[in-house]
C-alpha positions in Angstrom: -0.2 -0.2 0.1 0.9 3.9 0.0 2.5 5.1 2.7 3.3 8.8 3.0 7.1 9.1 2.2 9.0 9.6 5.3 11.6 11.8 4.0 13.3 9.3 1.5 16.5 7.7 2.9 16.3 9.4 6.2 18.4 7.2 8.2 15.7 6.3 10.5 13.4 5.1 7.3 16.4 2.9 6.7 17.2 1.7 10.4 13.7 0.5 10.1 13.8 -1.1 7.3 17.5 -2.6 7.7 15.9 -4.1 11.4 12.9 -5.5 9.7 15.0 -7.3 7.4 16.8 -8.7 11.0 13.4 -9.5 12.3 12.2 -12.0 9.9 15.4 -13.8 10.3 14.7 -17.1 12.9 16.7 -16.8 15.8 17.3 -12.8 15.7 14.9 -10.5 18.0 14.7 -6.4 17.8 13.1 -4.5 20.9 12.9 -0.7 20.5 13.5 0.2 24.2 13.4 4.4 26.0 16.5 5.4 23.3 17.6 2.1 22.8 17.1 -0.1 19.9 18.8 -4.0 21.1 18.6 -6.5 18.2 19.4 -10.5 20.0 21.0 -13.1 18.1 21.0 -16.9 19.2 24.1 -17.5 19.8 24.1 -21.3 17.5 23.9 -18.0 14.9 27.2 -16.8 16.2 29.1 -19.0 17.2 29.6 -23.1 18.0 28.7 -24.2 20.7 31.6 -23.3 24.2 33.0 -21.1 21.6 33.8 -17.1 20.7 35.2 -17.6 17.5 32.9 -16.0 15.2 31.3 -19.3 12.8 31.0 -18.5 8.8 27.1 -18.1 9.2 27.5 -15.2 11.7 30.0 -13.1 9.8 27.1 -12.6 7.1 24.8 -11.9 10.1 27.7 -9.1 11.8 28.3 -7.8 8.2 24.6 -6.8 7.7 24.9 -5.3 11.1 28.4 -3.5 11.4 26.9 -1.7 7.2 23.8 -0.6 9.4 25.4 0.5 12.2 28.2 2.8 9.7 24.8 4.3 8.6 24.0 6.5 11.3 26.6 7.4 14.3 24.8 5.8 17.7 26.9 4.2 20.2 27.0 0.3 20.2 27.0 -1.9 22.9 27.5 -5.8 22.3 26.3 -7.8 25.6 27.3 -11.6 25.7 24.9 -13.8 28.2 25.0 -17.5 28.6 22.5 -20.0 29.9 23.0 -21.6 33.9 24.9 -24.5 32.1 28.3 -24.3 33.7 31.3 -24.0 31.6 34.9 -25.4 32.7 37.6 -25.5 29.6 40.8 -24.2 29.3 39.6 -21.2 27.5 36.6 -20.4 29.2 36.7 -21.2 33.2 33.0 -19.8 33.4 30.3 -18.0 32.0 31.7 -14.7 33.1 34.7 -15.7 30.3 32.7 -16.4 28.0 30.1 -14.0 27.2 32.6 -11.7 27.6 35.1 -12.7 25.1 32.3 -13.5 22.7 31.2 -10.1 23.1 34.4 -8.8 22.2 35.4 -11.0 19.2 31.9 -9.1 17.6 33.4 -5.7 19.1 36.6 -6.7 17.4 35.0 -7.7 13.7 32.7 -4.3 13.4 36.9 -3.0 14.1 38.6 -5.2 11.9 35.8 -5.8 9.4 33.9 -3.4 10.1 36.0 -0.5 10.5 33.5 1.3 12.7 35.4 3.3 14.6 35.9 2.1 18.2 34.9 4.9 20.1 31.1 4.2 19.6 32.2 0.2 20.8 31.6 -1.1 24.0 32.3 -5.5 25.0 30.0 -6.6 28.4 29.2 -9.8 29.0 26.5 -10.4 31.7 26.9 -14.0 31.9 23.7 -16.0 33.5 22.7 -13.4 35.2 20.0 -11.5 32.6 18.1 -14.8 31.6 15.3 -13.8 28.7 13.3 -17.1 30.1 13.5 -19.7 32.8 16.8 -21.8 32.4 14.3 -24.9 32.9 14.6 -26.5 28.9 17.3 -27.0 26.4 15.0 -24.3 24.3 14.9 -22.0 27.1 18.5 -22.2 27.6 18.7 -21.7 23.5 17.4 -18.5 24.4 18.9 -17.4 27.1 22.5 -17.8 25.3 23.1 -15.0 23.2 24.3 -12.1 21.5 22.6 -8.8 22.1 23.5 -5.9 20.0 22.5 -2.7 21.5 22.1 0.7 19.3 22.3 3.8 21.7 20.1 6.1 20.1 20.1 9.3 22.4 22.1 11.9 22.4 20.0 13.8 24.8 21.6 11.2 27.8 24.8 13.2 26.9 23.3 16.1 28.2 22.0 15.2 30.9 24.0 16.2 33.9 
């Protein structure tokens, strides 16, 4: 249907369109919260089990995300989250280590390949402390294992004393 044009290529417009395409992908959720847009990727889309290296499917998704991020000037926070199943590998003694390493992997990729200014980026690991669902089934644990890319849209907050 014909809708009134909202300023053809206003950044918000292309951002909404790009986010609309992402939402259509299984395992990706987009939430608008206050001044933030939170894009959540189930961990299997980006990583192999218990690993923090981005897999080939993840590279393609992150390329799309980087292109989207480059189109606007927001700050970007990458958050890693795990389920509550303990991990004890040499590389990752705990879920804190794994969640943080995954967030850092995404940030590094955005800098090295996506050419995003490092000053816009931060990486946070939450381990199992912020579940989306109870960890009482495999499907729910899968929802909790995720990386969330948070676009901080506000410039207003910077002016708050």
